[in-house]
Structure formats: C-alpha cells, structure tokens
N, C-alpha and C positions, 0 to 999 in steps of 0.2 A: 327456782331458787331453793337450795338445800336448807334443811333445818339448821345445820351448823352455820351456814352463811347468815340466816335470819338471826341466830343467836348473837353473832358478831355485830350486827347492826351497823352503826356509824363507823365502827372500827375498820370495816372493809375498805372504805375510801382511804383512810390514813395508811393502812397496810399496803394498799396498792400503790399509793404515791411514794411511800418510802422505798418500795421495791423498784419502782421506775427510776428514782433518783440514783439508787445504788447501781443499777444496770448502766446508767449513763456514765458513771464515773469509771467503770471497768478497771478497777485498781490493779488487777493481775496483769492485764496486757499493757497498761500504761506504766508499769514498773519492770517490763521485760525489754531488754535491749533488742534493737532491730538489726544490729550489725555484729552479733556475737561471733558468727562463723568467720567473717572477714577479720575481726579483731584477733581471734585466735591464730589465724594464718600469719598475720603480721607479728604477733607476739612470738610465735614459734620461729619464724624466719629471723627475728632479731635475737635469737638465743635466749629468750625469756628475760631480756635485760631492761625493758621499759614497760611502764604501766599502760594498759590499753585505754583507748578512748571509746567509751560506750555511749551510743546514741539511743535516746528514748523518743518514742513517737510524740508528736505535738498533741496537746489536750484538745478535745473536740467539744468542750463546754466552757462556759464563762463562770468561774468560781463564785463570784459575788451574786450572780443571778441564781445559781443553784442554792447558795446559802439562804437567800431570801425566800425561795420556795420552801426550803427545809423548815425554816422557823415560822413560816406562815401556817404550818400544820397545827391544828388545834387539839393537840394531844391531851390537854387538860380537860377536855370534854368527855374523855373515855372513862367510864365509871368502873369497868372491870379491873380489879387491882392487878391481875396477872398481865393483861394486855397493856395497861397503862405503864407498868414497869418495863416490859419488853420494848414498847414503842419509844419511851424516853431514852432508854439505853441505846437503841439503834440510832436514834437521831444524833445522839452525842458521838457515836462511833463514825457515822457518815460525815459529821462536821470535821472530825479529826482526819478522815481520809481526804477530804477536800484540801485541808491545809498541807498534808503530806505531799499530795500531788503538786500543789503550788510550789512547795519547797524542794522539789527535785533538783539535784545537782547544786545544792547549797549546804552550808554547815548546819542549817536548822533541821535538815531532813532526818537525821538520826534521832533527834528528840521526839519527833512525831512517830517514828517507827517504834521507839520504846513505849510510847503511849498506847500504840495499837497492839503490840505483841509482848510487852513485858521484858523485864531484865533477865539476865542469866544469873541464877542464884548460885551461891558457893556449892551447894549440894549437886546441882546439875553439872556445873563445871567439873567437879570432882568425879562424877560418874563418867563423864566424857573422857577425861584423862585416864581413868581406870580402864575403860574399854580399849583405848588405844594402846595401853601397855599390855593388857591381858591378851588381846587378839594378835596373833603373829601376822606379819606382813604376808599377804597372799601372792601367789604367782600370778602373773598377768593372764587375763582370760584369752583363750586362743581363738574364740569364734564370736562374731557379732552379726547382727542382722541390720538391714537397711530400713529406712523410714517406710518404704513401700511394703516390705515384708511385715513389719510391725503393724502397719495399717490393716493389712489383710488379716492378721491374727486378731486384731481388735474387732474387725467386722464379724469374724467368726464368734467372738465372745458376745457381741451384741446379739447375734443369731441365737445363741444359747439362751439368753434372757428372753428374747422374743418368742422362743418356743414355749416358755412357761408363762410369759406375760405378753400376749399378742400386740398390745398397744404400746409396748416399750419403744420409745423413739431411739433411732441410731444416728449419731452425728460423729463422723470421723473426718478430719481435715489434715492434710499434710501442708504445712505452711513454711514459707521462707522467712517470715518476720517474727518467729518465735525461736528461742534458744534452748528451751527445756520442754519436756513432755508435760502437758498440763490439761486440766479440764476447766473450761471457762463457760459458765452458764449452761452446763449440761453437754457441751461439745468437747470431744477429745481432740486436742490440737497436738500434732506431731511435728517436730522440727524437720525440715527438708533434708538437713545434713546429718540427721541422727544416725549414730552407729551404736546399737543397743546390744549388750551382752545377750547371747542366745539363751543362757540359763536364767536371765532376768525377765524374759518375755511374760511368762505366766504370772509371776508375782506382781509385775507392773500392771497387768490387766486386772488383777484382783484389787490392786491399790487404786488405780484410776477409774476403771469402769465399775468394779464391784463395790467400791466405797463412794467415790466422789460423784459418779454419774447416778448410781442407785439412790443415794440420799437426795440428790437434786430432783430426780423424778418422783420420789416419795413425797418430797416437799411440794412439788408441783400439783399433787393430788389433794393437798390440804387447802381448806378455805383461807388459812393464814399464809399468804404467798411469801412472806419473809422467810418461811422455812425452806424455800427452794434456793434462795440466794444467800441465806445465812443470818442467824441471829447474832447479836454482838459477841465477839470473841470466839466464834465457832471454829476458826481455823485450827487451833491447837487440838481440840477434840477430834476434828475430822482427820488430821494427819496422824494422830494417835491411833484412831480406828484403822486407818489405811496401813500403818505399819503392823498393827495387829493382824490384819488380813494377810500380809506377807508371811508373818510368823506361823499362823495357823495352817497355811498351805505349804509350809516347809520351804519357803523362799527367802526367809530373812537370813541370808548367809553371812559369813564373817566379813566379806568385802563391804556389804551393805551396812552392817553395823559400824564398821570403821568410818564409813562416810558420814553416817548420822552423828557419830561422836566428833568427827573432824569439823563438821559444820558448827557445833557448839564452841569448839576451841577457836575456830576462825572468828566467830562473832565476838568472843571474849577479847581476842587480840585487837579487833577493830575498835571495840569500846575503849581499849587501853591506849588508842591513838595510832595503831599500826596502819599503814597504807598498803595498797595492793601488793607491791613487790615484797614487802616483809612478810605479809600473810602467806603469799604463794611460796616463798622460800622456806618459811617455817613448816608449812604442810609437807613439803618435799623432804627437807633435811631432818627435821625433828621427828616426823611421824611417817616418813617414807611413803607418802601418798603419790601415786603416779601423776605425771605432769598434767595430762589432760583432765584428770579428776580434780587435782589441786586447782587448776584453772577454773573449772566449773564451780567449785566451792567458793573460791575467792571472788569471782565476779558477782555471784549471788549476794555476797556479803557487802561489797563496796558499791553496788548499783544504787544510783540516785543520791549518793552521799553517805551511805552507811545504813544497811538494813539488818535488823536483828531477827527477822522472821524465821530464818532457818533453824533457830534454837527450838522452835515449837515442835519439831518432829520428835526429838528425844524427850522433851518435857511432856509432850502429848502422850506418848506410849507409857511413860512413867505413871502418869495419872490414870490412864486406862488400866494398867496393871493393879493399881491401888483399888480402883472401884471394883474390879473383878474379885480381888482378894477379900473385899468387904462383903461379898455375896450378892452384889447388885446385878440385875439383869441388864444386858446390852440392848434389849429390844427397843426401849424408848429412844435410843440414840439413832435409830433408823427411821424415825418419823420424818426427819428432814435434817437440815444443817443447823445444829445447835451445839452449845457448850455444855459440859458436865455441870456447870454452875446453874444451868437452866432446867435441869431434869425435874426438879420439884414443881416448877411452874408449868412445864409441858405436861407432866403427869396429872396435874390439877385440871388442865384443859382437856386432856383425854378422858378423865373420870367424869367430867361434866358434859361430854359429848360435843364439845366445841371442835376438837380435833379427832381425827380418825386413826385407827391402827395403821402401821406401815403397809403399803400396797405390795412392795417387793421385798423378798428376803434375800440378802446377799448370798451368792453361790458359795463364797468362801467359808461359810459356816458349815457346809455340808460336804466338802471334799474329804476323801479318805484321810483319816488321822486328825482332822480339825478338832473334833469334839474331845478326843483324848488329850490333845495339847491344851485345849481350853480348860479341861478338868485339872490338869497339872497346875495351870496358872491360878486356879481358885484356891490352891493350897498356899499361895503366896509366892511372889517372884519379883526380883528386881530386874533392871535392864541388863545388868551383867549376867544374870541367869539366862537371858535369851541367847547369849553366845553359846552356852553349853547345849541348849536345844538345837541351835543351828549346826553346831559341830557334830552332833550325834545323828 
C-alpha cells in the first residue's frame, strides 16, 4: 500500500464505490443513438423532410437500487475537507445522471441536462453568433478517410505514447453502435460508418487520445480513482483542453470553429422550443452548414429529449483561454479529469502528497509551434481570436 493510499484511509472505499457506480451508468454510451447511420439514410432518402427516430440502448441497471447504494455511502465520516467536498459533489452529480437516464425520451430530460451541463449564457450565445458571421463558409472538404484508416492512425498515435511511456494502454475499437468518435473509460471508440476529413485526423488524435485518453490514464495512476472517470462537472474543462490541443497543433481550422459555434446556436434554438426539423433547417439556411454536418449537430442536440451538452465545447475553451491569460499553469489539469473549479482543491491534495504529479505529458504541448501559440494566448485572447490564428 502506497503512502498516499494510507493517507486517504477510509476515503479509498468511498472513492472506489463512487467510481464503480459511475462506470455502471455509462452516461456517454447510454445517450448515444444506436441507429444513427440508418436514421441518416432514411432522412436523406426522404429529402430531409421528417424528423428521425433515434433509438437508445436499454439501461442495464436498476435506478432505484443504484440510488440506494449511492446514498448508503457514509461520506459524512470523511474528515478531510477537500475529499469530503469532492465526494459530496460527485454523489450529487451521479444522482442527477441517474435521473437523466431515467428521463430519456421524455420532456423532463432537458431539465436534467441543464442541471448537469448548465445554461447557454447571453455572452456565449453572442460569441457563437459572432463566429458564424465572422468566418466565411468554407468549401467542402475534398478528401476523407474511413474508420479503418483512422483506427490505424490512432494505433500509431498510441504507439508514440507507448514509446515514451511503455505501460501506456492502447484501446481502439471500431463499433457499429456508436454515431460519433468518442473516448469511453479510456477506450477510443470509432463509428463503423465514419468518414473523417483527412486534414482532421491529426487534430482529432490530439483531442481524443492526447487529451481524453491521457487524462484518463493519468487519473488511473492516482490513489483517488475518481480522477480517471471525472470529478463533478469535468466535461467542460476536458473539452476546453481538447479544443486547445487542436489549436496548439494548428488544427483548429475555420470549419471546426464554425461547428463549435453552430452547436451553441443549435442548443439555444432547442431551448427556445425548436424541434429537429427547424434546427436542421436553420443550420443549413441561416448558417450554411453542410447537410451531413447539420444533421450531426442537430441529433446531438435533440437526443434523449433535448441535450445542452454540446455548448460546453465553446464555453470550455473560453474558460481555458481566461485561465491562460491569468497566468495559470495548465499542469494541474493533466492530473486527471477535473474541472477548473476544482484546481485549488486538487492543488491542495498535490501539496500534501495525497495525489501525485501527472504521469504523462500530452504530446500536443511539444509539437512544433505549440509553445509559440500558447505564449500568444498568454497575452489574452477570445474565442473569436482563435479564428485569426487558424486562418494564418
């Protein structure tokens, strides 16, 4: 038993049980349509005239039993103030996740999504609209790669990390039951029907492997296992870091920025009461988003009954830019999956030797030009400034 584990004492048990419950819920996969490819085919064949029917996989747990297990945890016995605060907040988040999953495909779902991911502020909505006006519509990409080609590129990226960190695990799966590229519990999942822009392969690898997988594996090395599955509200900071990885490696191009902005606009329209056909039509006609991209944005927003999660990408990079401009180091954010709001608590645990420094340093910090771009951000930048960087 390590000294840090001994320091945690009774907290180890609660930490492990919270982690096990979170894994059982599998929020990401349980909110991913299993029939997206077929739904797109039907939608396209019908000349984009009718809303798709999206199917979600059945839950493999009994919500009431999981709630009982969750509230049987004696978090009140944890004396360490930092751990007590983190455990209580995580328990509350898991309880909300259970309710969200129960409420899939009902009118209640959107309210749970708002509790988990927050509202779209007027400032964020304005920034999204400004980006869509500022960035010209881009010509269609002329070349894409298949799921198999991307999977091979991903394996090569894992090989690069394993050359520096021999114990770095590599998990890449091409799946027919996922509609979007994602990392779930350290595994990179690739849709079987994926057609990925060739010029997006490297930025996506830094986003998915260099950020989501790296922070998972760093968290897995910590005695506090919640750091591998995510502290409360970690998603926004994770996606902000992942978008930063794209920018620092020169891969945050105008098309990608327009998509991030369009996601915020689509969430706003959904919250205003718009349904799939109106959201899809607005993206195409008002913002000239290509049909397949507009489809992808729209289904992510309406899935389950209305999801606001996709607003966190633009909000996340906005907050990351603010913390960089304030002169703060990014290092603590690589300890595991945590939110900017938890930095002081995590730093306290690091200072006391309860947690350890990150095992893996993301490759995207060291690619040619990355530090120059990071230094420019330290002088202060908004999300609209990222377009100038991408254009140059």
